[in-house]
C-alpha positions as CSV (number, residue, x, y, z in Angstrom):
1,X,-38.3,146.1,19.4
2,X,-38.7,148.4,22.3
3,X,-37.6,152.1,22.3
4,X,-34.8,153.0,24.7
5,X,-35.7,154.2,28.1
6,X,-35.5,157.9,27.2
7,X,-34.8,159.3,23.8
8,X,-34.7,162.8,22.4
9,X,-34.0,163.8,18.8
10,X,-32.5,167.2,18.2
11,X,-34.7,170.0,17.1
12,X,-35.1,170.5,13.4
13,X,-32.9,173.1,11.8
14,X,-33.9,176.4,10.4
15,X,-34.8,175.3,6.9
16,X,-38.3,176.3,5.9
17,X,-40.7,173.5,5.0
18,X,-43.9,173.8,3.1
19,X,-47.0,174.0,5.2
20,X,-49.0,170.8,5.1
21,X,-52.2,172.7,5.3
22,X,-52.9,176.4,4.9
23,X,-56.2,176.5,6.7
24,X,-58.9,179.0,5.8
25,X,-56.8,181.7,4.3
26,X,-58.8,184.7,2.9
27,X,-57.2,187.4,0.8
28,X,-57.0,189.8,3.7
29,X,-55.5,193.2,2.7
30,X,-55.0,196.1,5.1
31,X,-52.8,199.0,3.8
32,X,-50.3,196.6,2.2
33,X,-50.9,195.3,-1.3
34,X,-51.5,191.6,-1.6
35,X,-49.8,191.5,-5.0
36,X,-46.5,192.8,-3.8
37,X,-45.0,189.7,-2.2
38,X,-41.8,190.5,-0.4
39,X,-39.4,187.5,-0.2
40,X,-40.2,185.2,2.7
41,X,-37.8,186.0,5.5
42,X,-39.5,184.6,8.7
43,X,-41.8,181.8,9.5
44,X,-43.7,183.7,12.2
45,X,-43.9,187.4,13.0
46,X,-45.2,188.2,16.5
47,X,-46.6,191.6,17.3
48,X,-45.9,192.4,20.9
49,X,-43.1,191.3,23.2
50,X,-45.0,191.1,26.5
51,X,-45.1,187.8,28.4
52,X,-47.4,186.2,25.8
53,X,-45.4,187.2,22.8
54,X,-42.0,186.4,24.3
55,X,-43.2,183.0,25.5
56,X,-44.7,182.1,22.1
57,X,-41.4,183.1,20.5
58,X,-39.5,180.8,22.8
59,X,-41.9,177.9,22.2
60,X,-41.5,178.3,18.4
61,X,-37.8,178.5,18.6
62,X,-37.6,175.1,20.4
63,X,-38.7,173.7,17.0
64,X,-36.4,175.7,14.8
65,X,-39.0,178.1,13.6
66,X,-37.6,181.5,12.4
67,X,-39.3,184.1,14.6
68,X,-39.3,187.9,14.6
69,X,-41.0,189.7,17.5
70,X,-42.0,193.4,17.1
71,X,-42.3,195.5,20.2
72,X,-43.5,199.1,19.8
73,X,-42.0,200.3,23.1
74,X,-38.3,201.2,23.1
75,X,-37.9,201.1,26.8
76,X,-39.2,198.8,29.6
77,X,-42.3,199.9,31.4
78,X,-41.7,202.6,33.9
79,X,-44.0,201.2,36.5
80,X,-43.1,198.3,38.8
81,X,-46.5,196.6,39.2
82,X,-46.4,193.2,41.0
83,X,-48.1,190.4,39.1
84,X,-48.7,186.9,40.3
85,X,-47.8,183.7,38.6
86,X,-50.4,181.0,39.4
87,X,-49.8,177.3,39.8
88,X,-50.3,176.3,36.1
89,X,-48.0,179.0,34.9
90,X,-45.3,177.9,37.4
91,X,-45.7,174.4,36.2
92,X,-45.2,175.5,32.6
93,X,-42.1,177.4,33.6
94,X,-40.8,174.2,35.2
95,X,-41.7,172.3,32.1
96,X,-39.3,174.5,30.1
97,X,-36.5,174.8,32.7
98,X,-37.4,178.4,33.4
99,X,-38.6,178.2,37.0
100,X,-35.2,178.2,38.6
101,X,-34.4,181.4,36.7
102,X,-37.7,183.1,37.8
103,X,-38.0,182.0,41.4
104,X,-35.1,184.2,42.8
105,X,-36.9,187.3,41.5
106,X,-40.3,186.6,43.2
107,X,-41.9,186.1,46.5
108,X,-43.9,182.9,47.3
109,X,-47.3,183.3,48.9
110,X,-50.0,180.7,49.8
111,X,-52.3,179.6,47.0
112,X,-55.4,181.0,48.8
113,X,-57.7,184.0,49.0
114,X,-57.9,184.4,45.2
115,X,-61.6,184.2,44.5
116,X,-63.1,187.6,45.2
117,X,-60.5,188.1,47.9
118,X,-62.4,185.8,50.2
119,X,-59.9,184.9,52.9
120,X,-60.0,181.1,53.1
121,X,-56.9,178.9,53.5
122,X,-55.6,176.8,50.6
123,X,-57.2,173.4,50.3
124,X,-55.1,170.6,51.6
125,X,-52.9,168.6,49.2
126,X,-53.3,170.7,46.1
127,X,-52.4,168.5,43.1
128,X,-49.1,170.2,42.2
129,X,-45.5,170.4,43.1
130,X,-45.8,174.2,42.8
131,X,-48.8,174.9,44.9
132,X,-48.1,178.6,45.7
133,X,-48.4,182.0,44.1
134,X,-45.2,183.8,43.0
135,X,-45.4,187.5,43.2
136,X,-43.0,189.1,40.8
137,X,-42.5,192.6,39.3
138,X,-44.0,192.8,35.8
139,X,-40.9,194.4,34.2
140,X,-38.8,191.6,35.6
141,X,-40.9,188.7,34.3
142,X,-41.1,190.4,30.9
143,X,-37.3,190.8,30.8
144,X,-36.7,187.2,31.8
145,X,-39.0,185.8,29.2
146,X,-37.6,188.1,26.4
147,X,-34.1,187.0,27.4
148,X,-35.2,183.4,27.2
149,X,-36.7,183.8,23.7
150,X,-33.5,185.7,22.5
151,X,-31.2,183.0,23.9
152,X,-33.2,180.4,21.9
153,X,-32.6,182.5,18.7
154,X,-35.7,184.7,18.4
155,X,-35.1,188.1,16.9
156,X,-36.7,191.0,18.8
157,X,-37.0,194.5,17.4
158,X,-37.9,197.3,19.8
159,X,-39.5,200.5,18.5
160,X,-41.3,198.6,15.8
161,X,-45.0,198.1,15.3
162,X,-47.4,196.5,12.8
163,X,-49.1,199.2,10.7
164,X,-50.8,196.9,8.2
165,X,-50.7,193.5,6.6
166,X,-52.1,191.4,3.8
167,X,-52.4,187.6,3.8
168,X,-52.7,185.2,0.9
169,X,-52.5,181.4,0.4
170,X,-48.7,181.4,1.0
171,X,-48.0,183.9,3.7
172,X,-48.5,187.3,5.2
173,X,-46.9,190.6,4.1
174,X,-46.5,192.8,7.1
175,X,-46.0,196.6,6.9
176,X,-44.2,198.2,9.8
177,X,-44.8,201.7,11.2
178,X,-41.7,203.0,9.5
179,X,-42.9,201.7,6.1
180,X,-40.7,198.6,5.9
181,X,-42.3,195.5,4.6
182,X,-41.6,191.9,5.8
183,X,-43.0,188.6,4.8
184,X,-43.7,185.6,7.0
185,X,-45.8,182.4,6.9
186,X,-47.9,183.5,9.9
187,X,-48.6,186.6,12.0
188,X,-49.6,186.4,15.6
189,X,-51.1,189.4,17.4
190,X,-49.9,189.5,21.0
191,X,-50.2,193.3,21.0
192,X,-52.6,193.9,23.9
193,X,-56.1,195.0,24.6
194,X,-56.0,197.6,21.9
195,X,-54.5,195.2,19.4
196,X,-53.8,196.7,16.0
197,X,-53.6,193.2,14.5
198,X,-57.1,192.3,15.8
199,X,-58.6,195.6,14.5
200,X,-57.0,195.3,11.1
201,X,-58.1,191.7,10.9
202,X,-61.7,192.7,11.5
203,X,-62.4,190.2,14.3
204,X,-65.2,191.2,16.5
205,X,-64.5,191.9,20.2
206,X,-67.9,191.7,21.9
207,X,-68.5,192.1,25.6
208,X,-69.1,194.9,28.1
209,X,-67.4,198.3,28.4
210,X,-66.0,199.4,31.7
211,X,-68.6,200.4,34.2
212,X,-66.5,200.5,37.4
213,X,-63.0,202.0,37.6
214,X,-60.5,201.3,40.3
215,X,-57.2,203.1,41.2
216,X,-54.1,201.0,41.8
217,X,-50.6,202.1,42.7
218,X,-47.5,201.6,44.8
219,X,-46.4,204.4,47.2
220,X,-44.9,205.0,50.6
221,X,-47.0,205.7,53.7
222,X,-46.6,207.9,56.7
223,X,-48.2,206.0,59.5
224,X,-47.3,202.8,61.4
225,X,-48.0,199.4,59.8
226,X,-50.2,198.4,62.8
227,X,-52.5,201.3,62.2
228,X,-52.9,200.4,58.5
229,X,-53.5,196.7,59.3
230,X,-56.2,197.6,61.8
231,X,-58.1,199.8,59.4
232,X,-57.9,197.3,56.6
233,X,-59.2,194.6,58.8
234,X,-62.1,196.8,59.9
235,X,-63.1,197.6,56.3
236,X,-62.3,194.5,54.4
237,X,-65.7,192.8,54.7
238,X,-67.6,195.7,53.2
239,X,-65.1,197.3,50.8
240,X,-63.6,194.6,48.6
241,X,-62.0,197.1,46.2
242,X,-60.0,198.7,49.0
243,X,-56.7,197.5,50.3
244,X,-53.2,198.5,51.4
245,X,-50.6,195.7,51.2
246,X,-47.0,196.1,52.3
247,X,-44.1,195.3,50.0
248,X,-41.3,196.2,52.4
249,X,-39.3,199.4,53.0
250,X,-42.4,201.4,53.7
251,X,-43.9,200.8,50.3
252,X,-47.5,199.7,49.9
253,X,-49.8,198.5,47.1
254,X,-52.9,200.7,47.3
255,X,-56.2,199.9,45.7
256,X,-59.3,202.2,46.0
257,X,-62.5,202.7,44.0
258,X,-62.1,205.5,41.4
259,X,-65.6,206.8,41.7
260,X,-65.9,210.6,41.5
261,X,-62.2,211.3,40.9
262,X,-60.6,212.8,37.7
263,X,-61.4,212.0,34.1
264,X,-60.9,208.3,33.2
265,X,-59.0,209.4,30.1
266,X,-56.4,211.1,32.3
267,X,-53.8,209.4,34.4
268,X,-54.7,209.4,38.1
269,X,-52.8,211.6,40.6
270,X,-51.6,211.1,44.1
271,X,-54.3,213.5,45.2
272,X,-57.0,211.2,43.7
273,X,-55.7,208.4,45.9
274,X,-55.7,210.6,49.0
275,X,-59.3,211.7,48.3
276,X,-60.6,208.2,48.0
277,X,-58.6,206.9,51.0
278,X,-60.1,209.7,53.1
279,X,-63.6,208.9,51.8
280,X,-63.4,205.2,52.7
281,X,-61.0,205.0,55.6
282,X,-61.3,208.5,57.1
283,X,-57.5,209.0,56.6
284,X,-55.1,209.1,53.7
285,X,-52.4,207.3,55.7
286,X,-49.9,209.9,54.8
287,X,-49.3,208.4,51.4
288,X,-46.4,209.9,49.4
289,X,-43.6,209.2,46.9
290,X,-45.6,207.1,44.4
291,X,-43.7,204.6,42.3
292,X,-46.5,204.3,39.8
293,X,-50.2,205.1,39.6
294,X,-52.8,203.6,37.3
295,X,-56.5,203.1,36.7
296,X,-58.2,200.0,35.5
297,X,-61.8,199.2,34.6
298,X,-63.9,196.1,34.5
299,X,-64.3,196.0,30.7
300,X,-64.8,192.4,29.6
301,X,-64.4,191.3,26.0
302,X,-63.6,188.2,24.0
303,X,-62.5,187.9,20.4
304,X,-64.9,186.0,18.2
305,X,-62.2,184.1,16.5
306,X,-58.6,183.4,17.5
307,X,-57.6,182.5,13.9
308,X,-58.4,183.9,10.5
309,X,-56.2,182.1,8.0
310,X,-52.6,182.8,8.7
311,X,-53.2,185.4,11.4
312,X,-53.8,184.5,15.0
313,X,-54.5,186.2,18.3
314,X,-53.3,185.5,21.8
315,X,-53.2,187.1,25.2
316,X,-54.9,190.4,25.8
317,X,-55.4,190.8,22.0
318,X,-57.9,187.9,22.3
319,X,-59.5,188.6,25.7
320,X,-59.7,191.3,28.4
321,X,-61.2,191.2,31.8
322,X,-60.9,192.8,35.3
323,X,-57.7,191.9,37.1
324,X,-59.5,190.3,40.0
325,X,-58.0,186.9,40.7
326,X,-54.8,187.9,38.9
327,X,-55.5,185.7,35.9
328,X,-54.7,187.9,32.9
329,X,-50.9,187.4,32.4
330,X,-51.3,183.7,33.3
331,X,-54.1,183.3,30.7
332,X,-51.9,184.8,28.0
333,X,-48.8,182.7,28.8
334,X,-50.9,179.6,28.7
335,X,-52.3,180.6,25.3
336,X,-48.7,180.7,24.1
337,X,-47.9,177.2,25.4
338,X,-51.0,175.9,23.7
339,X,-50.3,177.6,20.4
340,X,-46.6,177.3,20.1
341,X,-46.1,173.6,19.4
342,X,-49.1,173.5,17.1
343,X,-48.0,176.5,15.0
344,X,-44.5,175.0,14.8
345,X,-45.9,171.6,13.7
346,X,-47.8,173.4,10.9
347,X,-44.6,175.2,9.7
348,X,-42.5,172.1,10.0
349,X,-44.9,170.2,7.8
350,X,-46.1,167.4,10.1
351,X,-49.2,168.9,11.7
352,X,-52.5,166.9,11.3
353,X,-55.0,168.8,9.2
354,X,-57.0,170.2,12.0
355,X,-54.3,170.6,14.7
356,X,-54.0,174.4,14.4
357,X,-57.7,174.9,14.7
358,X,-57.7,173.2,18.1
359,X,-56.0,176.3,19.4
360,X,-59.2,178.3,19.2
361,X,-61.3,175.2,20.1
362,X,-59.4,174.7,23.3
363,X,-58.4,178.2,24.4
364,X,-61.6,180.2,23.6
365,X,-63.7,178.3,26.1
366,X,-61.0,178.7,28.7
367,X,-61.1,182.5,28.2
368,X,-64.9,182.4,28.4
369,X,-64.7,180.7,31.8
370,X,-62.2,183.3,33.0
371,X,-64.4,186.1,31.9
372,X,-67.3,184.6,33.7
373,X,-65.5,184.1,37.0
374,X,-64.1,187.7,36.9
375,X,-67.6,189.0,36.3
376,X,-68.8,187.0,39.3
377,X,-65.9,188.3,41.4
378,X,-66.6,191.9,40.4
379,X,-70.3,191.5,41.5
380,X,-69.1,190.1,44.8
381,X,-67.0,193.2,45.3
382,X,-70.1,195.5,45.3
383,X,-71.1,197.2,48.6
384,X,-74.8,196.7,47.7
385,X,-76.8,194.5,50.1
386,X,-77.6,191.9,47.5
387,X,-74.0,191.1,46.4
388,X,-72.9,191.3,50.0
389,X,-75.5,188.7,50.9
390,X,-74.3,186.4,48.1
391,X,-70.7,187.0,49.3
392,X,-71.5,185.9,52.8
393,X,-73.2,182.8,51.5
394,X,-70.3,181.9,49.3
395,X,-67.9,182.5,52.2
396,X,-69.8,179.8,54.1
397,X,-69.8,177.4,51.2
398,X,-66.1,177.8,50.8
399,X,-65.7,176.1,54.2
400,X,-66.5,172.9,52.3
401,X,-63.2,171.6,50.8
402,X,-64.7,170.7,47.5
403,X,-66.0,174.2,46.9
404,X,-62.8,175.9,48.0
405,X,-60.7,173.5,45.8
406,X,-63.0,174.0,42.8
407,X,-62.6,177.8,42.9
408,X,-58.8,177.6,43.5
409,X,-58.4,175.2,40.5
410,X,-60.5,177.6,38.4
411,X,-58.4,180.6,39.2
412,X,-55.0,178.8,38.9
413,X,-56.0,176.9,35.7
414,X,-55.2,173.5,37.2
415,X,-58.8,172.4,36.7
416,X,-58.8,172.7,32.9
417,X,-59.8,169.7,30.9
418,X,-59.8,169.9,27.2
419,X,-62.3,167.7,25.3
420,X,-60.3,164.9,23.8
421,X,-63.3,162.5,23.7
422,X,-64.5,159.8,26.1
423,X,-62.0,158.3,28.5
424,X,-60.7,158.4,32.1
425,X,-61.0,161.7,34.0
426,X,-57.2,162.4,33.5
427,X,-57.6,162.5,29.7
428,X,-57.4,166.1,28.5
429,X,-56.1,167.3,31.9
430,X,-52.6,168.4,32.6
431,X,-50.3,165.9,34.4
432,X,-48.6,167.2,37.6
433,X,-44.8,167.1,37.9
434,X,-44.4,163.5,39.2
435,X,-41.3,161.6,40.3
436,X,-39.8,159.4,37.7
437,X,-36.7,157.2,37.9
438,X,-34.7,159.9,36.1
439,X,-35.8,162.7,38.5
440,X,-38.8,164.8,37.8
441,X,-41.1,164.5,34.8
442,X,-41.1,168.1,33.8
443,X,-37.3,168.0,33.6
444,X,-37.7,165.7,30.6
445,X,-39.9,168.2,28.7
446,X,-37.6,171.1,28.4
447,X,-37.4,170.6,24.6
448,X,-41.1,171.1,23.9
449,X,-41.8,167.7,22.5
450,X,-44.4,165.1,23.2
451,X,-43.6,162.3,25.7
452,X,-44.8,158.7,26.0
453,X,-44.6,157.5,29.6
454,X,-44.7,153.7,29.4
455,X,-45.1,151.7,32.7
456,X,-45.5,148.4,30.8
457,X,-42.1,148.7,28.9
458,X,-43.9,147.2,25.9
459,X,-44.8,150.2,23.8
460,X,-42.8,152.4,21.4
461,X,-43.1,155.8,19.7
462,X,-41.8,154.2,16.5
463,X,-41.6,156.6,13.5
464,X,-42.6,159.5,15.7
465,X,-39.3,159.6,17.6
466,X,-38.4,162.9,15.8
467,X,-41.2,164.7,17.7
468,X,-42.1,162.4,20.7
469,X,-39.8,161.2,23.4
470,X,-40.1,157.9,25.2
471,X,-39.7,157.0,28.9
472,X,-40.0,153.5,30.2
473,X,-40.6,153.6,33.9
474,X,-42.7,150.9,35.6
475,X,-42.3,152.7,39.0
476,X,-43.8,156.0,37.9
477,X,-46.4,157.3,40.3
478,X,-49.4,156.8,38.1
479,X,-52.6,154.7,38.4
480,X,-52.7,154.1,34.6
481,X,-50.5,151.8,32.5
482,X,-49.2,154.3,30.0
483,X,-50.0,157.8,28.8
484,X,-49.1,160.2,26.0
485,X,-48.3,163.8,26.9
486,X,-48.6,166.7,24.4
487,X,-45.8,169.3,24.5
488,X,-48.0,171.5,26.7
489,X,-48.3,168.8,29.3
490,X,-51.9,167.7,28.7
491,X,-52.7,164.0,28.6
492,X,-53.6,163.0,25.0
493,X,-54.0,159.3,25.4
494,X,-54.2,156.6,28.2
495,X,-53.9,152.9,27.6
496,X,-51.6,150.0,26.8
497,X,-52.4,149.0,23.3
498,X,-49.8,149.8,20.6
499,X,-52.3,150.1,17.7
500,X,-54.5,152.5,19.7
501,X,-51.4,154.5,20.6
502,X,-50.4,154.8,17.0
503,X,-53.8,156.2,16.1
504,X,-53.4,158.9,18.8
505,X,-49.8,159.6,17.8
506,X,-51.2,160.3,14.3
507,X,-54.0,162.4,15.7
508,X,-51.7,164.8,17.5
509,X,-48.3,164.4,15.8
510,X,-49.2,163.7,12.2
511,X,-47.9,160.9,10.0
512,X,-44.4,159.6,10.7
513,X,-41.7,160.4,8.2
514,X,-41.8,158.1,5.1
């Protein structure tokens, strides 16, 4: 018997099921007492409601997981920094039906010039239906993602922070900054570079401290745009950490080296920006009326472990690096997509024994690669003769389409291939948003479930239909007979044999219900 052409079971309800595995759960105690076990109220408590925490909460709610998000800030951020959503993040937004909500608030730009700000055009025919950069204000994307999580049923508390926690073999007791204690099955630290959760957990955060600081802000200018453009063009080859980019209505994004101005522990001032602009460009361009001013360094660190028992790390709590290439927010959101369905499977009771451990196994190497490419980009921003010579050589090499494409895929995370064993090159990679007879592939993945795309019309998801959807489409634009997609859009299996498929369904989606 064949499955119907497309089926989707409803998400499980909010009843709590016993974890099928507890993983390596040490008796971790920090301020709270491990013997005082508050009644279990939540499945997952998330520290931090930035883009990573909000996206993780939404992913968990798709599977009926009871989620509480704790955000220490009571008000949205006062600054209006522009961040960029890269191709893979845009694909993930489309995969959950969020892209149409996000697009009206952003500005599309070509997917080019990302690596060390080397101005090369985008490679032809990038393998994505969303081959552009979306510039969007950070408070806006944070608000949209929090609203999405709340609409799905996540609870969000502002003005609350984790002060301590203790984990045992059944859950985590979390102490809040006001003394309240809550209990959940898991705790996830999405609380930024200075993560309280990571510090209390005792996870090492090795890497390099900041050596080079940069000033960044948004402000108005007092000279014509043509004058600014001419000066930027004159200096761009030798001063990579200097730019003025227009945002309309006379407002510019201004970036300058911070060398020699103010104490790095103090917020920068408008006078700091003027001083550095005059030192580099010979003029301060009449800058005035700043919207926000900030300083960032090139500190580069990576958590040694993403999971210790029932406590996990994601986003900046797990990795920090310079903002060159604009990868930070994207890396965190993609952490959330990788972790969400796996943690939900653990809580719902059907996760294979090692599924949750694949979060660290897959995402830690990705972060290592991002840290390496940002290190390289920072070296190429130096004004020293050696790095400048390497920069000129790389600029020549990027005229080769293969080199340019490789670097774009690295920055935009479309080149990631998880190690799922031997198989075709597509195995372990994300599948682009292809045309299918019911419309677009990603439109069928809004519910966060796996998907079997069957071009032979002979296979079935059988007993896994409560967690994997089925689409029979012999006309799908693929050069393989059938494939199995995980909820994060990565190809978990390719083939046409039912027995082999069943083995892989078990590998990723556990045993079917009895």
